[in-house]
C-alpha positions in Angstrom: 31.8 -4.8 -31.9 29.8 -4.6 -28.7 26.1 -5.7 -28.6 23.6 -2.9 -29.0 21.6 -1.6 -26.2 17.9 -1.9 -26.3 16.0 1.1 -25.0 12.9 0.4 -22.9 9.5 2.0 -23.6 8.4 4.5 -21.0 5.0 5.2 -19.5 3.4 7.8 -17.2 1.2 7.4 -14.1 0.1 9.5 -11.2 1.3 9.1 -7.6 -2.0 8.6 -5.7 -1.1 10.5 -2.5 0.1 13.7 -4.1 -1.1 13.7 -7.7 2.3 14.0 -9.2 2.8 12.6 -12.7 5.8 10.4 -13.1 7.5 8.5 -15.9 8.6 4.9 -15.5 9.8 1.9 -17.5 9.1 -1.9 -17.3 11.6 -3.8 -15.1 14.5 -5.5 -16.7 15.6 -9.2 -16.5 18.1 -8.6 -13.8 15.6 -6.6 -11.7 12.9 -9.3 -12.1 15.4 -12.0 -11.0 16.3 -10.1 -7.8 12.6 -9.8 -7.0 11.9 -13.5 -7.6 14.9 -14.4 -5.4 13.4 -12.2 -2.6 9.9 -13.7 -3.1 11.3 -17.3 -2.8 13.1 -16.4 0.3 9.7 -15.8 2.0 11.4 -13.1 4.1 9.1 -10.1 4.3 12.0 -7.7 4.9 14.0 -9.0 1.9 10.8 -8.9 -0.3 10.1 -5.3 0.7 13.5 -4.2 0.1 13.6 -5.8 -3.4 10.2 -4.3 -4.3 11.4 -0.8 -3.2 14.8 -1.1 -5.1 13.1 -2.4 -8.2 10.5 0.4 -8.3 13.3 3.1 -7.6 15.2 1.7 -10.6 12.2 1.8 -12.9 11.0 5.4 -12.0 12.7 7.8 -14.4 11.4 11.0 -12.9 13.9 12.7 -10.7 13.4 13.5 -7.0 11.0 10.6 -6.3 12.1 8.9 -3.1 10.2 5.7 -3.0 11.1 5.0 0.7 9.4 8.2 1.8 6.1 7.5 -0.1 3.1 6.0 1.8 2.9 2.3 1.6 -0.2 2.3 -0.6 1.7 4.5 -3.1 4.5 1.9 -3.4 2.0 -1.0 -3.8 0.2 1.0 -6.6 3.5 1.8 -8.4 4.5 -1.8 -8.2 1.3 -2.9 -9.9 1.8 -0.3 -12.7 5.4 -1.5 -13.3 4.5 -5.1 -13.1 1.6 -4.6 -15.5 3.9 -3.0 -18.2 6.6 -5.5 -17.5 4.7 -8.9 -17.5 1.0 -8.3 -18.2 -1.9 -6.0 -17.0 -4.0 -9.2 -16.7 -3.4 -11.6 -13.6 -5.4 -14.9 -13.0 -6.6 -15.5 -9.5 -8.5 -18.5 -8.1 -11.4 -18.5 -5.7 -13.8 -20.8 -4.0 -16.7 -20.4 -1.4 -15.6 -19.8 2.2 -15.6 -23.1 4.1 -16.6 -24.9 0.9 -20.3 -23.8 1.2 -22.4 -21.6 -0.9 -25.1 -19.3 0.3 -27.7 -22.0 0.2 -25.6 -24.1 2.6 -24.9 -26.6 -0.1 -21.4 -28.1 -0.3 -19.4 -26.6 -3.2 -15.7 -26.7 -3.3 -15.2 -25.7 -6.9 -12.3 -23.4 -7.7 -13.1 -20.7 -10.2 -10.4 -18.8 -12.1 -10.9 -15.1 -12.4 -9.0 -12.6 -14.5 -8.2 -9.2 -12.9 -7.1 -6.2 -15.0 -4.4 -4.4 -13.0 -5.0 -1.2 -15.0 -8.5 -1.0 -13.2 -7.0 -1.2 -9.7 -7.0 2.1 -7.9 -6.1 3.5 -4.5 -9.4 4.1 -2.6 -9.5 7.3 -0.5 -12.1 7.3 2.2 -14.2 10.5 2.4 -13.3 11.0 6.1 -9.5 10.5 5.8 -8.0 13.7 7.2 -4.3 14.6 7.8 -5.1 17.1 10.4 -6.8 16.1 13.7 -8.3 18.5 16.3 -7.2 17.6 19.7 -8.6 20.7 21.7 -10.1 24.0 20.8 -6.7 25.5 20.3 -4.4 22.5 19.5 -4.3 20.3 16.4 -2.0 17.6 15.0 -0.8 17.0 11.4 -0.2 13.4 10.6 1.3 11.6 7.5 0.6 8.1 6.1 3.1 5.4 7.2 5.7 4.2 4.8 6.7 0.6 4.3 9.6 1.1 6.7 7.2 2.5 9.3 5.0 -0.5 9.0 7.9 -2.9 9.2 9.4 -1.4 12.2 6.3 -1.2 14.1 5.1 -4.7 13.3 8.5 -6.1 14.4 7.8 -4.5 17.8 4.0 -5.2 17.7 3.5 -1.6 18.9 0.6 0.4 17.7 1.8 3.4 19.6 5.2 3.3 17.8 3.4 3.4 14.4 1.3 6.4 15.4 4.4 8.2 16.8 6.4 7.7 13.6 3.6 9.4 11.7 3.3 12.7 13.7 4.6 15.5 11.4 3.7 18.4 13.9 1.4 19.7 16.5 0.3 23.3 16.2 -1.9 26.1 17.7 -2.9 29.5 16.3 0.6 31.0 17.1 3.2 28.1 16.6 4.1 24.9 15.0 5.8 22.3 17.1 7.7 19.4 15.5 8.8 16.3 17.5 12.4 16.2 18.6 12.6 12.4 18.1 10.4 9.2 18.3 10.5 9.3 22.2 9.2 12.8 22.1 6.3 11.8 19.9 5.6 8.8 22.3 5.6 11.0 25.3 3.1 13.4 23.7 0.8 10.5 22.8 0.9 9.2 26.3 -0.3 12.7 27.6 -3.6 12.5 25.6 -6.9 11.4 27.0 -8.7 8.3 25.5 -10.9 10.3 23.2 -8.0 12.3 21.8 -6.0 9.1 21.2 -9.1 7.4 19.6 -9.5 10.4 17.2 -5.8 9.9 16.1 -6.2 6.1 15.8 -9.1 6.6 13.5 -6.7 8.2 11.0 -5.1 4.8 10.6 -8.3 2.8 10.4 -9.5 5.2 7.5 -6.3 5.3 5.5 -6.4 5.0 1.7 -5.7 1.5 0.4 -5.0 -0.4 -2.8 -8.5 -1.9 -3.3 -10.4 -3.6 -6.1 -13.7 -5.5 -6.1 -14.0 -8.7 -8.2 -17.3 -10.2 -9.1 -17.4 -13.8 -10.3 -19.7 -16.7 -11.0 -19.0 -20.0 -9.5 -18.4 -22.5 -12.5 -20.1 -25.3 -10.5 -23.2 -24.0 -8.6 -23.6 -20.6 -10.4 -23.5 -18.5 -7.2 -22.3 -14.9 -7.8 -19.6 -13.9 -5.3 -17.9 -10.5 -4.8 -14.4 -10.5 -3.4 -12.6 -7.3 -2.2 -8.9 -7.4 -3.0 -7.0 -5.2 -0.6 -3.2 -4.8 -0.4 -0.5 -6.0 -2.7 -0.5 -9.6 -1.6 -4.2 -10.1 -2.7 -3.2 -9.6 -6.3 -0.7 -12.5 -6.6 
């Protein structure tokens, strides 16, 4: 007789960017193994692909395309799955910058700090807007970059490429214009003046991000420090 199959528990969470409730399960041993192999490779592309594949497998709600979600959504969902799979608590270690405390005294003590992943949220800036006014008549609608957008643009070290990939449409009072391709988007950006381009660039500098503040007391000198964790790499 074949061995029985063990059913995994299920949990729910909200996708930060769109407010949609989804159901997910913890990752399985085989999925964790694939992720660990990717992490050991130190290859960013391999690691990103393994993370996306793992999250895609663990989300049980239909019609959720992880590859099309903003990068901060994917990072948030990874923390949720990881928390239910391993532990909601992670232990991080910190010490004063340059080994000096605020009094200018040498202190290189390392302090362990426990972080509750359930308390980590995506922070949305008050001035983060998808729609950017270019002229009195013309506006642009943007989307947040996916992990694939970030990867492709970082490979080329091209800020313009990143912005171009995230243009959804340009519109006026009468019509909506969608880019034909990436080159079309780049050509449009090249036709803008410096102020218009700066307004678009500010969309990226004010993007939502996975962020969490940790306050701890140095075990040696007693100084209280606050660290801001931002992005998935800061939590591990």
